[in-house]
C-alpha positions, 0 to 999 in steps of 0.5 A, spaced: 535 289 629 536 296 631 534 299 638 527 303 637 523 306 642 518 301 641 523 295 642 526 298 648 519 300 651 517 292 650 523 290 653 523 295 659 515 297 660 518 301 666 519 307 661 512 307 658 511 314 662 517 317 659 516 322 653 518 319 647 523 324 645 527 323 651 527 315 650 529 317 642 535 321 645 537 316 650 537 311 644 541 315 640 547 317 645 547 310 647 548 308 639 554 313 639 557 310 645 557 303 644 562 299 639 559 294 634 566 292 633 567 290 640 560 287 642 558 283 635 551 280 636 550 283 643 550 290 640 543 291 641 543 288 648 548 293 649 545 299 646 538 298 650 542 297 657 546 303 655 540 307 653 536 305 660 542 306 664 542 314 661 535 314 662 536 312 670 541 317 671 538 323 668 535 328 672 528 325 671 531 318 672 527 312 673 527 308 680 533 304 677 539 308 680 543 304 686 545 308 692 552 307 691 558 311 693 562 314 686 566 309 683 571 310 677 566 307 672 559 311 672 555 304 669 555 302 676 550 307 678 544 303 675 542 296 675 542 297 667 549 299 667 551 293 671 548 289 667 551 292 661 558 291 665 556 284 665 555 283 658 561 286 656 565 281 660 
């Protein structure tokens, strides 16, 4: 099942106020940047978490950014990115 604006909003209702076009772009970018071959059955979860991470670290980002020092892995900058890192282990 592909990640859609509707499925992402259902799973993460905090993005409700975000314009649909912005969410659609985040899903598209997350889809391009996520490997189906590497994640298999966890692919949709990974796309959803990466899309949420991208929204969180965007200029109009959600309140999911973490107040951390820069690291070598930008996924550590949001709660969603950290969940994605855990999923990839």
